[in-house]
N, C-alpha and C positions, 0 to 999 in steps of 0.2 A: 379754627383754633378753639379748642375746648379743654386744654390742659391748664392746670393751675399755674404752671411755669410760663404759660404764654404771656402773662402780664409783663415779663421781661422784654417782650417784643414791642410793646406799645410805647409811644413817646411819653415823656414826663408830663404829669398833670399838675405838679406843684413843686415846692422847694423843700429840701430835707434838712433837718436840724436835730441836734441832740442836746438836751439839758442834763448836765451832770456837775460834779464838784469842780471840774476844770472849766466849765462854761455854764454858770448857774442859770442864765437866762436863755441859753441856746441861741446865741446871736451869731450872725455871719462873721467868720474870722475871729470869734470871741474865745476860742479855746486855748489852753496852755499858756496863758498870759501872766500867771502868778510869778512873783519874784520872791525868793526865800527871805523871810523875815519882814516883808512889807505887806501891810494890809491892803485888801482890794475893796474899792468903793462899792462894787456891785455885790460882793459877798455880804458886806454890812447892810446894804439896802434890802436884800432879800431876806435877811434875818438869820444867816448861818454864822458859824464860828470861822475864824480866819485860818491862816496857814496850818497845814496838818502834817506834812511829810518831813518836817525838820526833825533831826539834822540830815536825813538821808539825801536831800536835794541840795544842800548848801554848796557842795563842791562843784556840781555840774551846773547849777543855776537855772535861770528861766528856760522854760520849754522842756525841762527834764523831770516830769512827774512831781511837780511842786505841791499840788493840792489835789490828790486823786480821790480823796474821801472827805466826808464830814463826820460829825459826831454831835451828840446832844448832852447838855449839862443836865443835872438832876431836875426833873419836873419841867424841862424846857420843851417848847414846841417850835419847830423850825419849818421853813418853807422849802420844798424841793423844786417846785414848778410854779411859775407865775408868768403866764403867756397870754397875749391877746389873740383872738381868732380872726377869721375862721381858720381852723386847723383840726388835725386829727392825730391823736397819740396811737401809734401802731404797735409799740413794744415797750414794756416797762420791765427793766432788769434791776434787781437789788440783791445785796447780800449783807448779812450781819451775823454775828455769833448766834447760833441757834437757840441759846438760852434766853435770848431777848425777844423772841418772836411774839410773846404776849405782853411784854413790857412796853412795846412801841405800838402806837395807834395811828392807823392811816386814815386821813380825811381828804376827800376830793370834793371841790366846789365847782359847779358849772355856771357860767354866764352870770357871775356876780350874785348868786343866791346866798342868803345868809346862813342857811343850814346845809350841811354836806349831803351830797347824793351818794357818796361811798363813805361808810363808817364801819371799821372793823379792826381788830388786832392785826398787825402786819402779817404774821404767819398764817392766820386764818384766811385772809384775802388771797394769799398766794398758795393756798392748798398745802400748807406744811405747818401743822400746829399740834400734833399729837404728843409732843415731847420727844419724839425720835424723828430724825430726818429720814423721810421715805422718798426715794427717787420716784418721780411721777412724770409720765409722758402723755400729753394730750394736745389737741389742737388749740385749746384755750389757755392752758397753763402748763409749764414744765418746771419741775424741781430737779435740778441737775447737780452732780457732784461738784463741790461740796457745799450744800446749802445755798445753791444759786437759784434764785427765785425769778421766774419769768412769767409775764402776762402778755398774751397776744390778742386779747379781746380789743377790738377797735373802740376808741373813745373820742368821738367827734365833739366839737364844741364850736359855737358860732361867735360868741363875744369874748369870752375869757375863761381860763381854767387856772385853778390854784390847787396844789397838792401840798399837804403838810404832814409832818410826823410829830407826834407828841410822846415824850418820855414819861411814863408813869413812875419810874423807879427813883429812889432817893440817891442813886449813884449815877455817875457819868456813864454814858453808853460807850461800848467799843466802837471801832471804826465802822462806818456805814458807807458802802459804795453803792452808787446807783447810776443808771443811764436811762433816760426817757426819750425815746426816738419818736419824732413827730414830723408831720408835713404841714406846710401852709398851703392850703388849696381850698377851692370852693366846697362848701358843705350843703348838700341838698336841703331844701326847706323842710322836708318831711323826715329828715334823719332823727332817729331816737338817741337818747342819752343813756350811757351805762350807769346803773345803780347797783349798790351792794350793801347788805346789812347783815348784822351778826346777832345771834341769840345763843344762850346757853341755859340749860336747866340741870342742876346738880344737887340732889337727884331729881329725876322726873317724878312728879306726884303720881301716886298709885292710881291706875285706871284712867289716865289722861293721854292724849296724843301730844307728841312734840311738834311745836310750831316752827317750821323752817322760815316761812315768810307770811306776813300779814300786814294789813293796813295800806296796801298799795291802792292808790286812786289814780285813774288815768287810763290811757291806752298804750299797749306795747306787747312785749313778748317775754316770757320767762326764759332766761338763758341757762339756768341750771343751778347746782349747789355743790358745796363741799362740806362733808360732815366728819367730825371726830367723835368717836363713840366708845366709851368705856363701859363694858358689860360688868355689872355688879353681882351677877349670879353665874354659877357654873352652867354649862350647856349652851346650846344654840340660842342666839340672841336676835336673829333676823327674820322672824315670821311676820313682822308688821307690814301693813299696807301703806303706800303713798296715797295721799288724797289731795286733789287740786280743785278748789272751789273757784269757779270762773264766773265773773260778772254777777249774775243774779242768784247764784247758788247760795243756799242758806244751810239747811239741815243735811243735805246730801250733795256730794261732789260730782262734777261732770267726769273727772278722771279719777279712777280708783284702781290702784295696782293690785298685784297678787302676792307680794312679799318684798322684803327689803332687798335681798340679793337680786330679785327679779328686776326691781326698778333700776338698780345699778348695773343692769345688763349682764349679770352672772346667773348662776343656777345651782341648786342643790348645795347650799351652804358655802358657795364659792370654791371650797376645797384648797385653793392656793391663791397667792397674790397675783394680780394682773394689772396691766395698764393698756388702755386702748385709746384711740383718738378722741372718743366721746365719753368713756366711762372707765371706772376701775376701782380696785381695792388694793392699793399699794402696800398696806400695812395690816397685819393681824387677821388675815382673811378667815382662817379656819381655827383660830385660837379660841377655845370655848372655856377658858379658865377665868374665874372671877378676877376682875381687875385688869384684864387684857384690854388694850386699846386698839382701835381700828380706824383706818382712814378710808373714806369713800367719796367718789366724785361722779357726777353725771352732768353732761352739757347737752342741751337741746339745740343742736346745730342743724341737723338734717330732719329733725322731728319737732317742728316748732310748736310751742304752746302759746297761743295768742290770747290776749284779753283786751276788752274794749272799755271797761269801766272799773274793774276791781279784780284782785287776785289774792287768794290765800292758799298756802301749801302746808300740809301737815304730814307727819309720818308716825306710825304706831311703833311701839317697842313691845314685842311679844316673844316669849320663849315657850318652853314646854314644862309641864309639871306631870305628876303621876297620872296614870290612866289615860295618856294621850290627850290631855287637856291643855289648852292655851294658858300661859302664865303672863299676866301683865307685868312688865319690868319697870324698875326704878333706876334706870341707868343715868350716867353722866353724858349728856349729849350736847354738842355744839354744832352750829350750822352757820355757814356763810351762804347767802342766797344772792344770785346775780340776775339782773333783769334789765331790759331796755324799755324806756318809756318816754312820754312827752314831759315837758316841764310846764308848770311847776310840779314838784313832787310833794307828797305828804311827808311830814317829819319822820325821820327814822327812829327806831327805838334806841334809847340810851344804852350805853354799855355797862356791864357790871364794873365794880371797882377793881383795883389791882388784885385784892385777895380773891374776888369772885371770878377773875380770869385765870388765876394760876393753875397750871397742870401739875399735880403732885403725884 
């Protein structure tokens, strides 16, 4: 047996659960218990707001979609997931109005650490943050109609996992629906933990590389990245090279690519949008007009990038000027980097403020 679907033939290795607004702790037999108009103790304990579907559920009552979603008050932070291990999250689905994808901040804490291992605006973590919903199909993430965000990267943890959402806006958020599917099962002692961090430079300082990832200390593997890129000049914007500084690299990288579209597994200016299991440009592929936005993703699934002590990943922003000369660009570039590593992790970079995150 060597087919991916052969896993269906194997006996169960754990127990399956789902944490969502109908069962906030993902407990056995814990779903669909809300009664219209009555508060739930577990909802208060996890820090979410109470009944949400009123008056739609009043007539049918308990068991009839009484609390299918949650929401956030202005400046509020709520917990979506608070579960003891050992366990592994296999699928994280979420949807909210697309205008809120940089108003809401995702934070994930593994094994009771005080600082998050995942810290990013919600849309950027789920590969959907360019200001326009772009359908994306990959093995790691899918953005499906309409603004349905899916993460399939496995997230194992041994002791505990906590996932929170913070609202940066001075307004109440719209409805936020989510499902976090996980299994309780033994986790190998050498299993690595998923990490993700966000960076933005707007504009990129002249003559500098854009940093996708830096400050990583420990052993692990780079899982890939998602970029949103606004070109601020007319013409082709993707001549820049990817550079990966691994372990003891200082001035020069071990991995140095040949061009932006080459790193994202395209060629010759992309020519058109595409999505594949490992890479893609689902938005703005061949738009060379100043102000155009582009979405790019690359996941190192079958082509691992291992590191043993440290990792830094940069990409250049290069276009063309007269006389066939390179033009260093000052574009608006954002990146979410994904990697697996041992714990503890180095602190992640802080996020820009609400104005610094806004896509205009």
